ZAKOL-754401 format. One line per 4 residues: their letters; for each residue x, y, z of C-alpha. Coordinates in nm, 4 decimals. Layout:
A> X Y Z; ...
This chain:
MPIL> -2.3726 11.3500 11.3008; -2.6915 11.3471 11.4895; -2.7901 11.6923 11.4590; -2.8767 11.6508 11.0949
TPLI> -2.8866 11.2977 11.0441; -3.2440 11.2801 10.9869; -3.2261 11.5460 10.6923; -2.9322 11.4092 10.5400
VACL> -3.0987 11.0613 10.5175; -3.4098 11.1728 10.3425; -3.2304 11.3867 10.1016; -3.0288 11.0626 10.0423
IAAL> -3.3557 10.8932 10.0016; -3.5088 11.1148 9.7844; -3.2004 11.1417 9.5379; -3.2080 10.8005 9.5229
LGYA> -3.5869 10.7761 9.4737; -3.5721 11.0957 9.2178; -3.3311 10.9199 9.0063; -3.5040 10.5946 9.0019
LGLR> -3.8192 10.7593 8.9057; -3.6645 10.9419 8.6367; -3.5027 10.6415 8.4648; -3.8718 10.4867 8.4625
RLGA> -3.9744 10.7615 8.3129; -3.7393 10.7625 8.0312; -3.7978 10.3683 7.9872; -3.6610 10.2503 7.6652
SRGA> -3.6831 10.5974 7.4987; -3.3849 10.7384 7.2989; -3.3211 10.9948 7.6494; -3.2231 10.7039 7.8178
RMLS> -2.9201 10.6155 7.6466; -2.7664 10.9251 7.8087; -2.8040 10.7800 8.1259; -2.6026 10.4808 8.0329
VSRR> -2.5268 10.1849 8.2779; -2.2180 10.3334 8.3632; -2.3212 10.6656 8.4856; -2.6444 10.4896 8.6896
AAFA> -2.3862 10.2895 8.8567; -2.1600 10.5929 8.9402; -2.4300 10.7443 9.0834; -2.5131 10.4634 9.2757
GGIA> -2.1755 10.4511 9.3877; -2.1434 10.8238 9.4685; -2.4596 10.7591 9.7089; -2.2946 10.4750 9.8985
TVVV> -1.9991 10.6701 9.9278; -2.1476 10.9428 10.1058; -2.3436 10.6698 10.2931; -1.9916 10.5178 10.4500
ALFS> -1.8602 10.8475 10.4860; -2.1357 10.9404 10.7206; -2.3238 10.6727 10.8827; -2.0915 10.3718 10.9056
PLDD> -1.8440 10.3060 11.1795; -1.5818 10.5310 10.9970; -1.7997 10.8187 11.1703; -1.7546 10.7012 11.5062
LVDR> -1.3850 10.6801 11.4796; -1.3052 11.0584 11.3799; -1.3232 11.1755 11.7426; -1.0132 10.9735 11.8157
SFAA> -0.8539 10.9200 11.5094; -0.6925 11.1757 11.2644; -0.6437 10.9216 10.9984; -1.0186 10.8002 11.0316
HMVQ> -1.1175 11.1759 10.9670; -0.9014 11.2350 10.6580; -1.0280 10.8901 10.5119; -1.3963 11.0327 10.5942
HLLL> -1.2613 11.4064 10.3922; -1.1047 11.2001 10.0986; -1.4322 11.0161 10.0642; -1.6566 11.3607 10.0687
MMIA> -1.3900 11.5770 9.8223; -1.2291 11.2925 9.6040; -1.4494 11.0048 9.5514; -1.8635 11.0932 9.6151
PPLL> -1.8410 11.4106 9.4182; -1.6929 11.2994 9.0669; -1.9118 10.9473 9.1143; -2.2341 11.1610 9.1576
VWGR> -2.1510 11.4292 8.8874; -2.0958 11.1565 8.6492; -2.4308 10.9850 8.6708; -2.5809 11.3172 8.5637
PAMA> -2.8346 11.3178 8.8314; -3.0080 11.6612 8.7685; -3.1207 11.5085 8.4062; -3.2527 11.2407 8.5803
WLCA> -3.4639 11.4277 8.8595; -3.5864 11.6287 8.6093; -3.6959 11.3533 8.4197; -3.8981 11.2109 8.7280
FPLR> -4.1502 11.5122 8.6950; -4.4375 11.5420 8.4421; -4.4008 11.7724 8.1530; -4.5860 12.0450 8.3134
ARQG> -4.3865 12.0695 8.6200; -4.0580 12.0270 8.4334; -4.1831 12.3686 8.2289; -4.2815 12.5180 8.5832
IGHA> -3.9207 12.4393 8.7299; -3.7635 12.5750 8.3950; -3.9319 12.8928 8.4079; -3.8848 12.9199 8.7732
WTGT> -3.5400 12.9195 8.7640; -3.5131 13.1629 8.4555; -3.7417 13.3525 8.6275; -3.4947 13.4090 8.9065
PGML> -3.2160 13.6622 8.7793; -3.0508 13.6494 9.1402; -3.0253 13.2898 9.1785; -2.9062 13.2591 8.7991
RTFR> -2.6690 13.5143 8.8648; -2.5550 13.3778 9.1795; -2.5288 13.0213 9.0439; -2.3204 13.1396 8.7330
FLTR> -2.0863 13.2952 8.9209; -2.0255 13.0334 9.1795; -1.9602 12.8093 8.9130; -1.7187 13.0131 8.7170
PLVA> -1.4365 12.7823 8.6940; -1.1919 13.0487 8.8545; -1.4291 13.1112 9.1315; -1.4698 12.7011 9.1758
YVLA> -1.1328 12.6421 9.1763; -1.0228 12.9419 9.4606; -1.3583 12.8012 9.6615; -1.2297 12.4609 9.6815
SAAL> -0.8722 12.5572 9.7397; -0.9922 12.7597 10.0316; -1.2204 12.5089 10.1598; -0.9230 12.2627 10.1556
WFWH> -0.6831 12.4624 10.3639; -0.8980 12.6838 10.5890; -1.0764 12.3187 10.7122; -0.7656 12.1806 10.7314
LPRP> -0.5847 12.4576 10.9522; -0.5502 12.3464 11.3337; -0.7389 12.5904 11.4926; -1.0693 12.5711 11.2302
YDWA> -1.0175 12.1678 11.2681; -1.0199 12.1405 11.6109; -1.3113 12.4252 11.6271; -1.4897 12.1691 11.4120
LRNE> -1.4553 11.8583 11.6170; -1.5750 12.0257 11.9597; -1.9063 12.1618 11.7752; -2.0901 11.9723 11.5885
GIHV> -2.2832 12.2400 11.3883; -1.9437 12.3150 11.2836; -1.8339 12.0105 11.1899; -2.1379 11.9688 10.9556
LEHA> -2.0524 12.3072 10.8018; -1.7309 12.1619 10.7404; -1.8196 11.8807 10.5852; -2.0823 12.1133 10.3684
CLFA> -1.8253 12.3138 10.2270; -1.5956 12.0195 10.1433; -1.8612 11.8359 9.9618; -2.0267 12.1413 9.7763
TSLA> -1.7054 12.2979 9.6759; -1.6062 11.9509 9.5310; -1.8897 11.9034 9.3820; -1.8623 12.2566 9.1733
FWSL> -1.4687 12.1107 9.1115; -1.5773 11.8426 8.9402; -1.8485 11.9204 8.7629; -1.6027 12.1650 8.5527
VLEP> -1.3669 11.9017 8.5340; -1.6216 11.6124 8.3881; -1.8370 11.8379 8.2112; -2.1302 11.5855 8.1761
YGSR> -2.3704 11.8313 8.0142; -2.3486 11.9917 7.6994; -1.9791 12.1362 7.5555; -1.7196 12.2108 7.7821
RMSY> -1.6487 12.5456 7.9375; -1.2899 12.4775 7.9573; -1.0604 12.3636 7.7114; -0.8808 12.0222 7.7801
GTTL> -0.5253 12.2231 7.8361; -0.6676 12.4288 8.0823; -0.8702 12.1238 8.2239; -0.5973 11.9686 8.2868
LFVA> -0.3777 12.2545 8.4599; -0.7065 12.2764 8.6803; -0.6554 11.9453 8.8196; -0.2906 11.8961 8.8331
TFGV> -0.2390 12.2342 9.0397; -0.5122 12.1420 9.2825; -0.3317 11.7972 9.3067; -0.0384 12.0031 9.3804
QTGF> -0.1974 12.1447 9.6751; -0.3764 11.8168 9.8157; -0.0002 11.6502 9.8115; 0.1454 11.9407 9.9438
LGAL> -0.1059 11.9372 10.2433; -0.0381 11.5673 10.3134; 0.3286 11.6391 10.3009; 0.3145 11.8876 10.6157
LTFA> 0.1323 11.6686 10.7640; 0.3390 11.3658 10.7177; 0.6526 11.5408 10.7770; 0.5744 11.7480 11.0787
RHPL> 0.7864 11.7005 11.3518; 0.5027 11.7363 11.6192; 0.1171 11.6888 11.6325; -0.0644 11.9969 11.5077
YAAY> -0.3988 11.9406 11.6081; -0.5002 11.9972 11.9930; -0.8287 11.7703 11.9681; -0.5584 11.4658 11.9146
ANTV> -0.3057 11.5618 12.1525; -0.4040 11.3073 12.4159; -0.5840 11.0467 12.2032; -0.4648 10.6960 12.1297
GLGG> -0.4912 10.6096 11.7250; -0.5957 10.3052 11.5626; -0.3925 10.0444 11.6436; -0.2415 10.2206 11.9513
ITPL> -0.0385 10.4518 11.7357; 0.1001 10.7771 11.8965; -0.0667 11.1503 11.7705; 0.2363 11.1953 11.5905
EDQQ> 0.2121 10.8687 11.4003; -0.1457 10.9218 11.3768; -0.1352 11.2311 11.1842; 0.1808 11.1083 10.9602
LAGL> -0.0617 10.8354 10.8546; -0.3366 11.0920 10.7995; -0.0991 11.2829 10.5804; -0.0103 10.9967 10.3754
IMWI> -0.3687 10.9245 10.3115; -0.4260 11.2682 10.1831; -0.1056 11.2673 9.9865; -0.1050 10.9226 9.8180
PASI> -0.4971 10.8202 9.7455; -0.5784 11.1728 9.6269; -0.3070 11.1939 9.3966; -0.4016 10.8916 9.2636
VQLW> -0.7373 11.0093 9.2093; -0.6256 11.2847 9.0402; -0.3396 11.0959 8.8367; -0.5964 10.9006 8.6886
TVCV> -0.8263 11.1763 8.6104; -0.5528 11.3477 8.3942; -0.5213 11.0126 8.2059; -0.9218 11.0060 8.1307
LIVA> -0.8706 11.3956 8.0589; -0.5534 11.3051 7.8051; -0.7571 11.0310 7.6387; -1.0516 11.2493 7.5783
WLES> -0.8675 11.5362 7.4405; -0.7171 11.2848 7.1754; -1.0346 11.1451 7.0952; -1.1979 11.4921 7.0652
AERK> -0.8950 11.5919 6.8196; -0.9285 11.3062 6.6063; -1.2825 11.3631 6.5782; -1.2394 11.7203 6.4487
AQAN> -0.9478 11.5794 6.2420; -1.2039 11.3561 6.0787; -1.5077 11.6175 6.0193; -1.2303 11.8436 5.8668
ARRS> -1.1072 11.5497 5.6392; -1.4880 11.4720 5.5043; -1.5339 11.8281 5.4824; -1.2211 11.8345 5.2862
RRAE> -1.3198 11.5607 5.0430; -1.6582 11.6961 4.9623; -1.5150 12.0255 4.8995; -1.2598 11.8741 4.6642
RNAQ> -1.5649 11.6612 4.4866; -1.7674 11.9685 4.4517; -1.4681 12.1347 4.2896; -1.3684 11.8472 4.0625
PANV> -1.6222 11.8895 3.7670; -1.5080 12.2681 3.7409; -1.1452 12.1277 3.7543; -1.1820 11.8961 3.4746
AWRS> -1.3838 12.1513 3.2351; -1.0976 12.3937 3.2565; -0.8399 12.1391 3.1676; -1.0402 11.9678 2.8908
SALP> -1.0419 12.2899 2.6877; -0.9800 12.6330 2.7190; -1.2223 12.7656 2.4674; -1.5267 12.6084 2.6250
CLLV> -1.4513 12.7408 2.9643; -1.4781 13.0952 2.8425; -1.7872 13.0667 2.6440; -1.9263 12.9204 2.9875
APLV> -1.7617 13.1295 3.1981; -2.0227 13.3664 3.2664; -2.2780 13.0758 3.3795; -2.0030 12.9159 3.5934
VLVL> -1.9357 13.2390 3.7952; -2.2776 13.2444 3.8607; -2.3259 12.8895 3.9918; -2.0175 12.9458 4.2024
AGCD> -2.1462 13.2469 4.3543; -2.4782 13.0628 4.3835; -2.2620 12.7962 4.5986; -2.0604 13.0194 4.7826
AVSR> -2.3746 13.1955 4.9097; -2.5361 12.8403 5.0110; -2.2120 12.7383 5.1768; -2.2289 13.0435 5.4030
TPAW> -2.5743 13.0973 5.4775; -2.8308 12.8299 5.4992; -3.1415 12.8873 5.2155; -3.4378 12.9498 5.4687
DVSG> -3.7748 12.9571 5.2450; -4.0456 12.9689 5.5372; -4.4197 13.0847 5.4275; -4.7138 13.1213 5.6643
GHAA> -4.4850 13.1162 5.9908; -4.6093 13.2449 6.3367; -4.3496 13.3843 6.5192; -4.5854 13.4460 6.8344
QGVA> -4.6571 13.0949 6.8251; -4.3554 13.0041 6.8537; -4.2419 13.2207 7.1316; -4.5002 13.0700 7.3275
LIRG> -4.3858 12.7114 7.2237; -4.0217 12.8160 7.3353; -4.1490 12.9241 7.6740; -4.3700 12.6307 7.7217
FGCG> -4.1103 12.3783 7.6514; -3.8550 12.5441 7.8826; -3.6141 12.5954 7.5862; -3.4418 12.8644 7.7857
ACHR> -3.3442 12.6721 8.0634; -3.0948 12.5119 7.8170; -3.0302 12.8147 7.5514; -2.9591 13.1800 7.5352
IPGI> -3.2423 13.3044 7.2928; -3.2424 13.6500 7.1546; -3.5739 13.8183 7.2283; -3.6814 13.6003 7.5041
GEAK> -3.5665 13.7588 7.8374; -3.5670 13.4586 8.0845; -3.3977 13.2375 7.8208; -3.0481 13.2738 7.9629
GNVG> -2.9450 12.8849 7.9909; -2.6037 12.7885 7.9543; -2.6597 12.4340 7.8835; -2.6585 12.4304 7.5199
PSLA> -2.4951 12.6865 7.2704; -2.6503 13.0083 7.2222; -2.9277 13.0442 6.9603; -2.8200 13.3756 6.8254
GFGD> -2.7625 13.4095 6.4473; -2.9165 13.0440 6.4176; -3.0784 13.1473 6.0694; -2.7117 13.2113 5.9475
RVYI> -2.5486 12.8567 6.0643; -2.4670 12.6198 5.7952; -2.5137 12.3089 5.9846; -2.7589 12.2060 6.3046
AGVL> -2.5406 12.0044 6.5545; -2.2432 11.9876 6.3336; -2.3973 11.7305 6.0651; -2.7438 11.8636 5.9125
RNNP> -2.7580 12.1149 5.6555; -2.9492 12.4218 5.8275; -3.2712 12.3890 5.6654; -3.6440 12.3636 5.8205
ENLV> -3.6907 12.0074 5.7387; -3.3567 11.9039 5.9064; -3.4190 12.1427 6.2185; -3.7682 11.9444 6.2618
TWLR> -3.6273 11.6129 6.2439; -3.3238 11.7414 6.4856; -3.5869 11.8991 6.7214; -3.8304 11.5695 6.7211
DPQQ> -3.5686 11.2984 6.7826; -3.1788 11.4350 6.8488; -3.0590 11.1230 6.9526; -3.1155 10.9753 6.6193
VVPG> -2.8896 11.2717 6.4928; -2.6165 11.2669 6.7666; -2.6443 10.9824 7.0008; -2.5846 11.0508 7.3609
NAMP> -2.6408 11.4142 7.3434; -2.7996 11.6213 7.6062; -3.1068 11.7514 7.4048; -3.4306 11.5975 7.4853
D> -3.6796 11.4954 7.2167
């Protein structure tokens, strides 16, 4: 890949240096927990996979071996993208910049509506799925495939399309930031149906009765195999190893789904126990004697009404606040890069939940009662409240 080799090498070096600098800035802070050893290893493995795919002797074999070229495509589609996504590189790269620069990046991102709309459109689940499927099939059709092998610039474009669409696909499957945009059931369908496509493509190549690609018609494959045998081997590579990756992903998603359901069940059980404890004194008093209950009925009604109001709407009592200063701080810290915030036009982030109606919420992050003191605690040290979440200090 001689045309863009220097640029690709520079991008890989910049990615590694940016990731390392971000880790260094995080140091031993609580935010470093979000980039655990496993995530760092995944990112390093993703970069190494790209290097093997593009700069190892494997790249020299693609002109005469369809099987070698399919291994290269498998690395760029099924191995490197999920490893890179799981490594959370965007978080590390952002932390590599000082605070003022991060604020500038957030303002530039939210202040460019066209770029933001394009990014959101391209990362919609259906769009990402269609683009990944289209790239898979288009670049493995005989004519586009032969075209790419004969033109180095088109070959670079082919690899860029496969890699970029796979990054978008795996970002939706793994969702390393914030809450999931797709339910686990939908994600399983997402992966399974794409696996059917790669398996079907592999089967077509494996069971074809004659070579389909003119570029390999007069070549001798690895080990002296014929063009047809080389094509069949390439089909098996697309079929079996890709299916193993997707089957492993399905297993991981099922385990994560079960763990999520268990956490929700435990949270519901805790809420039920709290509700029972809160209701117990009234029930005991009612069973002990009907007459005292009748005497204190008006008071009980008032108390229960007050408790109901507290359970529905947090009791905010803030005096001497400065709304304008709050808006300035929100913009200064770049909160709009992660959240949608009513009244602040550029705050259209999708990483975290929308802050619309925040004052009416009962809990902060699902664990703290929504009051000013707990909100201060959450903003200052969110990792102490929910370890591993994506909220910065």
